[in-house]
C-alpha positions in Angstrom: -60.0 17.5 -13.7 -60.0 15.1 -16.5 -63.0 14.7 -18.8 -64.0 12.2 -21.2 -64.9 12.1 -24.9 -68.1 11.1 -26.0 -67.1 9.9 -29.7 -63.6 7.7 -29.4 -63.9 7.9 -24.7 -60.4 9.1 -24.3 -60.3 10.1 -20.9 -58.2 13.1 -20.4 -56.6 16.7 -19.2 -59.6 19.0 -20.3 -56.7 20.8 -22.2 -57.7 18.3 -24.8 -61.0 19.2 -25.1 -62.2 22.3 -27.1 -63.8 25.2 -25.1 -66.9 26.0 -25.7 -69.3 28.9 -24.0 -72.4 27.4 -23.5 -71.2 24.3 -22.3 -71.0 24.3 -18.0 -67.8 23.1 -17.6 -66.6 25.6 -20.5 -65.2 23.2 -23.1 -66.7 20.5 -24.8 -67.9 17.0 -24.8 -65.7 15.8 -27.5 -61.8 16.2 -27.6 -59.8 18.1 -30.3 -59.0 15.2 -32.3 -62.7 14.4 -32.9 -63.7 17.2 -33.6 -61.0 18.4 -35.8 -62.0 14.5 -37.6 -65.7 15.1 -37.4 -65.2 19.3 -39.0 -62.7 18.1 -41.5 -65.2 14.8 -42.9 -68.6 17.7 -43.0 -66.8 19.7 -45.3 -66.4 17.0 -47.7 -70.0 16.0 -47.4 -70.8 19.8 -47.9 -68.4 21.2 -50.5 -70.9 23.5 -52.8 -71.7 25.0 -49.0 -68.9 26.1 -47.9 -68.2 27.4 -51.6 -71.2 29.3 -50.9 -70.8 30.5 -47.4 -67.0 30.9 -47.3 -66.3 33.9 -49.1 -69.9 35.6 -47.8 -68.1 35.1 -44.5 -65.2 36.3 -45.1 -66.1 39.2 -46.6 -68.2 40.2 -43.7 -65.5 39.8 -41.2 -62.7 41.7 -43.4 -66.0 44.1 -43.3 -66.7 44.1 -39.3 -62.0 43.3 -38.5 -60.6 46.1 -41.0 -58.7 47.2 -38.3 -57.0 44.4 -36.6 -56.3 43.2 -40.5 -54.5 46.6 -41.1 -52.7 45.7 -37.9 -52.0 42.5 -38.6 -50.7 43.4 -42.0 -48.4 46.5 -40.9 -46.6 44.2 -38.7 -46.2 42.2 -41.4 -44.7 45.0 -43.4 -42.5 46.1 -40.8 -41.2 42.3 -40.3 -40.3 42.5 -44.0 -38.6 45.7 -43.3 -36.5 44.3 -40.2 -35.6 41.4 -42.2 -34.6 43.6 -45.4 -31.0 43.5 -45.7 -29.2 46.3 -48.1 -29.9 45.7 -50.9 -28.2 46.7 -54.0 -29.9 48.2 -57.3 -28.8 44.7 -59.1 -31.4 43.1 -56.2 -34.0 44.8 -55.7 -34.7 44.1 -59.4 -34.5 40.5 -59.3 -37.3 41.2 -56.3 -39.7 42.7 -58.3 -38.9 40.4 -61.8 -39.9 37.9 -59.0 -42.9 39.6 -58.7 -43.2 40.6 -62.3 -43.2 36.6 -62.8 -45.5 35.8 -60.5 -48.4 38.5 -61.9 -46.7 36.8 -65.3 -47.7 33.1 -64.8 -51.1 33.7 -63.7 -51.7 35.8 -66.5 -50.4 32.9 -68.5 -51.9 29.7 -66.6 -54.6 31.3 -64.8 -53.5 30.2 -61.7 -52.7 32.4 -58.9 -48.8 32.2 -58.1 -46.9 33.9 -55.0 -43.3 34.5 -54.4 -42.3 33.5 -51.0 -39.4 33.2 -48.7 -38.1 30.2 -48.6 -37.0 30.4 -45.2 -40.0 32.6 -43.9 -39.3 36.2 -41.9 -41.3 35.0 -38.8 -38.6 32.2 -38.6 -36.3 34.9 -39.1 -35.7 34.1 -42.7 -34.5 37.2 -45.2 -36.1 39.1 -47.5 -33.7 38.3 -50.3 -34.0 37.5 -53.3 -31.5 34.5 -52.3 -34.7 33.9 -50.3 -37.3 33.8 -52.4 -39.5 32.0 -54.8 -42.8 31.7 -56.9 -45.0 28.9 -55.9 -48.7 28.2 -56.6 -50.5 30.1 -53.8 -52.4 27.2 -53.0 -49.1 25.2 -52.4 -48.0 28.9 -50.3 -51.3 28.8 -48.6 -50.5 24.7 -47.7 -46.5 26.3 -46.5 -47.7 29.0 -44.6 -44.2 29.9 -42.0 -43.3 26.8 -42.3 -39.2 26.4 -43.2 -39.1 24.2 -46.7 -37.0 21.4 -46.5 
């Protein structure tokens, strides 16, 4: 069954629309593209609201979903262990130094730094010094699990 967006008037399959439990057919009346555009515009017009609301929301979410978040972090640690080859003492020391350097950079610059996997663990990368780099936290978060080109 096709649905038509009330904003751009594009007609298409329901998979193009956001799900909404309250809607009669289970989908919103605007397509995902229009909904994302409106959301982006709203966030840009209301930056103070987002700065006040988001940290409180995340803190509350963390409290309510602690087991879920713990399980996710445990999976990440397990994947990291599974993808860590046998390391020499020198390689272990190099990894440790990268983490210390990221911490020292924060102390010097005031900006948060992360140790990033160039080829992400989620995409089969190894936890090895040759696959690690230090990035500002905003760039690392933006990069997510993408392979840097």
